[in-house]
N, C-alpha and C positions, 0 to 999 in steps of 0.2 A: 446565626448559631445552628438553628433547626436546618438550613440548607446544607451546611457545612457537614452536619452529623448524617444527613441522608447522603451525601457525596460518599463519605467515608464508609458507610453501610454498604452501600452499591459497589465500591472499590474491593471491599472484603468479600462481597459475594461472587464477584468475578474472578479474583485470586484463588477462592476456594473451587470454583468451576473450573479454572484452568488446572489446579492441582490434580482434580478428579479425572480430568480429561489425560493427563500425561500418566497419572498413575495407570488408567485403564489402556493406555498405549502400550505401557511398560510389561503390564502383566497379560492383557488380554487384546493384543494387537488385532485390527480389523482385517480382511481381506483385500489384498492387494487390487483386485479388479475392482471393488467398489471405490477405492481412491483414485485409480485410473480415471474411472467413469465419471467422478466429480470433477477431475484436471481437466477432462476433455470437454464437460459441459461448462464450466467456469470460462476456458481459454476462449471455445469458440463464441460463446456469449458477450465476451467483454473484448475481445481483441480490437475489433473495428473502434470502439470507444476509448481505449488505450492508445492506439497506433494515431488517431486524430490528435488526442490531448498530447501525446508526446511531441508530435510534430510541429503544432502551434506553439508549445511552450518554447521549444528551442527557437522558433521564430521569432517569438515576442521577445526573447533575452537578446537576440541578435540585433533587433531594431534598437532595443535601449541601449545597448553597449556601442551600436554604429554612431549615435549622436554623441557619445562622450568621447570615444578614441577619436573621432574625425576631427575635434578640436584641437588635439596635441598632435595629429599627423602619425598616430599609430595604428591606422587600419589594418596592417599585416597581422596585429595581435588579436583581431576582432574574434576569429574563431576560437583561438584558445580562451579567451577571456570569458567569451558568452557559453562554451562548451564547459568549462569548468565551473561556473555558477550554476549551469542547469544541472548537471550532474551529482555536483556535492551538496546542493542545497534545494534551490526550487523545485526542479523537475520531480524528483520522487514524492514529496509533498503535496503537488499539485495533482498529479497522476493518481496518488492514492486517495485523494477527494473524490475523484470521479470514479475510483472503484468503490469507495465506501457508499455511493448512491446507487452504484450498478450492482454490484456484487453483495455488498452488505445488506442491501433493503431487500433484495430477492431473497437471500438466503433466510433472514429474518422473518418474513412474510411466508415462505414456504414451512418453515420449523413452526411457526406460531399458527398456523392453519391445522398442521397435524396435532397441535397440543390441544388447540379448543376443540377440535373435531374429536378428540380421544383416542387417535391413531397410536401415539405414543403410549397411552394407559394400556391400550390393546397387545402392544409388543411386550411390555412388561407383564402381562398376565400370560401370556405363552412362554414365560421364563426367561427370555432374552434380556440383555441390558441395551436399554435405549441409546446410551452414550456410545458404546461400543458398535451398534448396527446402524445407528443414524448420523449421532453428531460426529464420532471420529473421522468416517469417511470425509465428510465435509469440512472438517477442520484441516485436516491433512491437504484434502485437496484444494482448499482457498490459500493455504500458504504457499504451496508448489506454484501454483498457476498465477497466483499474484505477485510473487517474486519474480518470475520469469516474465509476466505481462509487464511489470515496472521496468525491468531490465532492458525489455524490447522496447518500450515507450522511450527510455532514454537513449538508446541507439537511433531511433526514428527523431530524436530531436536533434541529433547531429544534421541529419538529411534536412530537416526542417529550417535550422540554423543557416546551413550553407545555401538553401533556396532564397531565402530572406537576404543573404548577403549579396547573392547574386542581383536579385530584383531592386533592393533598397540602396546597398551601399556600392554596387558596382565591382565587387570582389570574386575573382574567379575561385572555382572550387580547390584548386591545388593551393592557391594562396590561403583559403579559409584553414584547410586543413593542416597547414604546413608547421603552425605552432601550437597545436593542440597537445602534442607530446610534451612541448617544452613547458606549459603551464599546468596541465592536467597530469600531475605526478600520480604516482601510486597510492599514496595517503588519500589524496581526493578521490580516486575511484574506489577505493576500499570504504571510504565513509559514504559513498553513494551506494554501495552494495549493502553495508550495513544498514543504512537508513531503510531500504527495499524489504530487506527481511524483518527488520522491526516492524515495519508498517503492516506487512503481510500477517505477521502476528498477531498485532492489535486487531486488525479486520476479521480475522478469523476467531479469535475469541470472544469479542464483543457480539458479532451477529449470530453466533451459535449460542451464546447465553441469552441473549435477548429473545430468540426465538424461542428455546428450550423452556424458559420460564414464562412463557406468554400466557395471560389469563384475561378473562372478561370477553369472551367472544369476537366477533368481527371488529367490535371497537377496540378490544386489546390487541388485535393483530397489528391495526393501524397504529396505534400508540408505540408498538414494539418497534415497527419500521422506521417512525419519526425518531424515536430514541436511538435507535442504533446509528442512524447517520449522524446526528448532532454529538452523540458520546463518541463515536469514531473520530471524527474531524477534530473534535477537543482534545482527545488523547493523542492523535496523530501530532498536533500542534506541540504538546507536552514532550514527546518522544523527540520530535524534531530539536527541541532545544537540548535535551540532555544529549542526542547523538553528535549534535554539533559540538557542544563542549568537549566531547569526549573525541571526537574528530580533531580538534584543535590541539588536544593534549598529545593525539598520536602523530599529528604532523611535526610539534615540537620536538617529540621524540625521534622522529625520522631526522628532523635537521641536526640535532646535537649527535645522533649516531652518524 
């Protein structure tokens, strides 16, 4: 009971923080150059990790499906099956896990250090709003860059899948991509993009919240970093379930239509 109450209390705090950030965005938006600076910083910092994760996720899915389709003589559909599963379900979640440890932990540590060294309090004493000047640029920058990093990682997963298809299953690239449009329909593609946006919002909200409310000096910064990674991964799994359920409803609607 106590752990459940603590979870609900923390969930309420995160939602209140998110509403405050969105209210600030609506009434007092931050400077565009600050957002672009964060987008550039996050993208440059995380692109190699995202590219590697996307490439190998696509390759792993191809290897797993190759063993299955070869038993039924359906190797021609390997590219479509592996790409559909990667983009619709596995790819966004695994790449988001990588970003939570890379971008989320870094942002939480950065903001937490600013909080325990009283830099945020100094900004408030100067008459500025810390959410507008510090949180909002990072919040928007992480959402924008994470969405495009996740999307780019999914595109690289196709390259990784086709590469492993050549090496592991002996399928040429043309044969691999030929049935991708057949199996990967618009609802599946839309579902993958919705997952990417959802995970980017989750990552930006949790890491900025944990960093902004850090207490306890250097130990508190360490606790915030660990809590950011764990809470982000758990929330992404929950969002994955919700978006998968909505995706099935969407695919059913398109099938009926």
